N, C-alpha and C positions, 0 to 999 in steps of 0.2 A: 830879856830884851835883846842882848847880844845876839843869841841864837837867832832871833827874828831878823834882825839887821843883816846878819850875814847871808841868810837865805834870800833875803831881798836883793842884796848884791849880786847873787848867783843869777836871779831871773833878770835884773836890769841889764847884766852884762851882754845877754843875748841880743840886745837890740843897738848895741853901742856902735857897731861897725856898719849899720845899714843907713840908707838915705831915708829922709823924711819928707812928707808933704804937708802943705800947710792945711790946718783943720780949722773949721769955724769956731771951735771953743766948746768947753764943757762947764755946765752949771749944776750945782747940787740942787735936788729937789728934795727937801726934808721929809716930804710926805710920799715917800716911794710906795709902789705897789708891788711888794715881794711876791706874792702868789702869781701875778702876771709874769713877773721875771723868771720864776721857776718854770712856769708853763713854756717860756720861751727856750729855756735851757733844755728842758725835756724834749721839746720839739726839735732842737739842733742835735741832741744826742740820737734822736730816732733817724736823723739824715746823715749821721757821721761817716758811715760807710761811703756814702756818695762823695762827700767832701774829700776823704782819703783817696778814693779812686781818681778823681779829678786832679788832685795833687800829684799822684803817682804818674798819671799820664803826662803832666808838664816835666817831671823830672825824667822820665824815659826819653821825651824829645829832646831835652838838652844832653843827655847822656849820648844819645845818638849823633847829635850834632858835634859834640866833643870828639867821638870816636872816628867821625868822617872827616873831621876838620884837617886840612893840610898845613895850615899856618900854625907853627909852634906858639906864637904870642897869642893868637886867638884861641888856641886850645887851652893855654894856661889860663886865661880869663874865664873861659867856660868851666874849667875844673875849679877854680876859685869860686864861681857861682854855685856850682854843686855843693860844694862843702858848706857854704852859706845857706842854701835851701835846705839841706839835710839837718841842719843844726837843731831844729826844733821837730824834725819827723823821725830821725834815726841817728843817734848820737854816734855809733860806731861807724856809719857810713860817712858821716861829715868829718870824722877823724882821718879816715881813710883817703878822702879826696884833699884833705889838708895836706897829708903826707905827699900825696901824688903832685900836688901843686908845688910843694916846696922842691921835690926832686926836679920838676920841669923847669922851675925858676933857676936852680943850680945849673942845669944843663944849658940855659939860655945866658948864664953869666949875670942874672939879676940877683946881686947879693942882698939887696935890701928886701926884695919881695920873698926871697928865700928864707931870710931872717925873720920877716914878718910872719911867715907861714909857720915857723918853729914857734913863735910866741903864740899864735893862734891855736897850735897842737897842744901846747901847754895849758892853755885856757880850757880847751874842750876836755883834757884829761881831768882837770880839776873839776869842771862842771859834771862829768860822768863819774866823779868820786874817786878817781885814781891819783891820789895827792902825791905818792912816791914818784910815779911816772912823770907828773907835772914837774916836780922839782928837778928830776934828772935832766929833762929837756931844757928847762930855764938855765941850769947851770952851764949848759953847753952854748948858749946864745951868745954872739958877740954884739953887745949893745951898741957899739959904734955903727953897726950896719943897719940898724933898724930906722925905719921911717918915723915920722911923728906919731902916726896911728899905731905902728908896731910897737913903739916904746910904751904908748898908753896900755896897749894889750899886754905888754911885758909886765908893767907895774901892777895892772889889775890882776893877773894870773898869780902873781907873789902873794898879793893882798888876799886874794880867795883861798889860795892854799893854807897860809897861816891863819885866817879866820876859821876855815873848816877844821884845822887842827886843833886850835883853841876851843872851838864849839863842842868837840869831841873827846877833849882831854879830860882825865878824871883826876889828875895830880895838879893841885892848885898853883905850885910854883911853875910847872911846865906851861900850865894854861895861861899864866900871867905873861910869861915870856912870848908865847906864841901871839898873843894879843898885841903885845908891844911891838912885835915885828909887824904884825898886820897894820897896826897904825902908821908905822914909818912908811910902808908902801902906799897906804892910802894917802898920806901926805905928799909923797913923791908923785902919785898919780894925779892928784889935784893941782900940784904945781906944773904939771906937763900938759894936762888936758886945757883946751881952749875954754876959758869962762863962757858960760852961757851955752856951751854944748851939751848934747844928751849925756856924753861921758861924764861931764862935770857935774851937772845938775842931778844926774841919776846917782851921784855918789855923795853929794851935799845932803839930799833929802833924808837919807837914812840917820845921818848924824844929828839932823835938826829934830827928827822924831825921838831919838835917844835922849837928847837934851830936853825933851818936853816941850819943845817950841812948835806946837802943832799948826798954829796959824801961819807961821812962816813955812812950814813943810808943805801946807796946802797951796801956798802961793807959788812955791817952787814947782809943784805938782801941775798947778794951772799952766804955768809957762811951759812945761813940757808937753801937756795936752794940746796947747794951742800950735804947736810945731810938729804935731804927729797926726798922720791921717787916720780918721775913725774907721773901725772895722778891720784893722790890720793886727798882726802879731804884736808889732811894737806898741800899739795902742792897749793891746791886753796886757803887757807888762806894766805899762804906767798905771792902767786901772788896778792892776794887783798892788801897786805901790800905795796907791791911794787908799786901798782896803787897810794897809797897815797903820795908816795915820788914825783912821777911824776906829781900828781895833785898840790902839794905844789910848785913844780918848774915851773908850768905854762905850762907844756908840755902835751896837751890834747890828742895828738895822741898816745903817748906812754902810757898815763893813760888809753885810751880805750882799747889799745892792752892787757894790763895786766888784765883789767877787763874781757875781752873776754877770756883770758886764764884761769882765775879763775872761770868764769861761765861754761866753758866747763867741767873742773874737776868736778865741783859740780854737773851739771846735770848728768853727765856720772856715778857719784857715788850716784845718787839718793838723793843728799842733797836737803831737802826741806826748809831749812833756806837760802834763796837766797838774800844774801846781795849785791852780785856782780852785778847781773842783775838790782837790784833796783838802785844802783849807775850808772850804765850804762844807764838805761832808763831815769834817771834824766839829765845825760849829753847830750844824744841825744835829749831830749825834749827841752833844752836850745838852741841846735844848730839848731832846726827846722826840725829834722828827726822825724816827729811826727808819722808817720805809724809804723816804726820800735819800736819806744818808747812805743806806745800803746801796741803792741804785747808782748814787754818785761815785762811792768808793769802788764798786765793782767796775764801772766804766774807767775810772782813773787807773785801776790795776791793769786792765786790758790794754789801755794806751801805754802804760809804762812798760808792759811785757814786750810790745812791739817797738817801742822807742829803744830801749836798752835794757837787758836782763838785769844789769846792776843798779841802774839809775832810779834813785828814790826808794828802792826796795826797802831800805832800812827804815824809811818814814812811813811807807804805806802799809807794810805787812802788820805791824802792831795795831794800827788803826783799823785796817781791815778786819783783823781778828776781833777787835773790841767791838766794832759796829755790827759784824755778823753775829757775835756772841749775844749782844743786847738784842738784836732783831730776832734771833732765835728765841731768846727768852721770853720776848712779847708773844711770838707765835705760839710758843709752849703754853704760856699763860692763856691765850686765846683758845687754844686747843682744849686746855683743861677746863676753861669756862663753858665751851661749846660742849664738852663731854658731859659735864655736870648738869648743864641746861637739858641735853638730850636725855639724860637719865631722868631728870625732873619731869621733863615732859612725858616720858614714857610711863613713869609711876602715875602721874596725873591721868594720862589716857587710859591707863589700866584701871584706875579708882573710878574714872567716869564710865568706862564700859561695865564695870562690876556694879556700880550704882544704877546704871541704866538697866542691867538685866535684873537686879534685884527690884527695882521699882516696877519694871515691865511684869515680872511675876507677881508681885503684890497687887497691881492693878488688875491683872487677870484673874488673881484669887478673889479680889473684892468684887469684880464683876460677876464672876460665878457665885460667889455667896449673894450678891444682890439680886441675881436671876432666881435663885432657890428661895429667897426671902419673898420675892414677888409671887412665886408660885404658891407659896405657904399662905401668903396674904389672900390670894385668890380663893384658895381652899377655904379659909377662914371667913372670908367674905361670903362664900357659898353656904358655909354651914349657918352663919348668922342670917342669911335669907331664909334658910329652912326653918330656923328657930322662930324667926319673926312670923312665918306663915302658919307655924303650928300654934304660935301664940294667939294670933289672929282667929283662928278656927275654934280654939278652945273658949276664946272670948264669945264667939258667935254662938257655940253650943250651950254655954252657960246662959247667955240670953234667951235661948230657945227654951230651956228647962223652967225658967221663971214664967 
């Protein structure tokens, strides 16, 4: 359960620094049409390249504006925007622009912005799986220079680092120590974040799930959804977190439904960090829907390859291998069945042809014998006619003699 919580915290953190628009709200329909949702996901995947191309065009436009901008302050804002926009599209580029923004802020004497960008760099390194680099950056940050949002990012990054270290540690004593530090920084984050904010609610919800307080977790998730615009990447993150609640409750149908919702928003927003499809492929593989699982994991792998060579590779590679192995085994079984069926049909066809030839020859032989028999019958009939004629003449001659 802890590993799931830490993965969720990673995903939630991507939306913390972004603005939100009001949404009409979301309600669960317990009778969901999963085949229809799968069709929507398949359709979105078929159009993924168009979404990526459109998003790339937006990035190119902002890059050009940043390059041509003569105002240092405006250029800094555009650079920060690029880091934010690249966060779910290309992790390495997002890190590059965060570093560039930090340098620009330092040049302008904006110590709080520079410190905030350092905290963001630490978060991005953690998110990309570089825990050592993240700790190095965090240890160099002057906490007193951070803004309120920067301090939240600072605590969040430390929390994520130690959560990831604990999740991957194989030594019980060290794992417990990593988790202890993780919870200390989580407490600091919750004490710093504004109550009711996405940063606050997004970190409260996993704790409720871990404690088994699912109804409370759903209420928190409802509150988050009601303040997030539908169809955005932020909404996709919240849909994913709703999946974790239903997964913990053992409701696989609703869990898959919310994964589909999350995946749809992410694909349509050209998000290449495809956590939702990864989880959905895992569930479908476990249920035996191997063809669909294979399609989704291959798409996820391609997205990850474009997002960051390191990102999620340790998660995707084993699942990709397992799904492809299962899918290939099914194909092999189908191939063996088809081969056996083909051989059986060939044998049956041969027997049919052999029987046809045999019976055809027998029929011809019988027809020939019947013809010969008819000829003999005609001869016999003629002989009988002659005998009858002789008998009649003999009778006439006998009568004449008397």
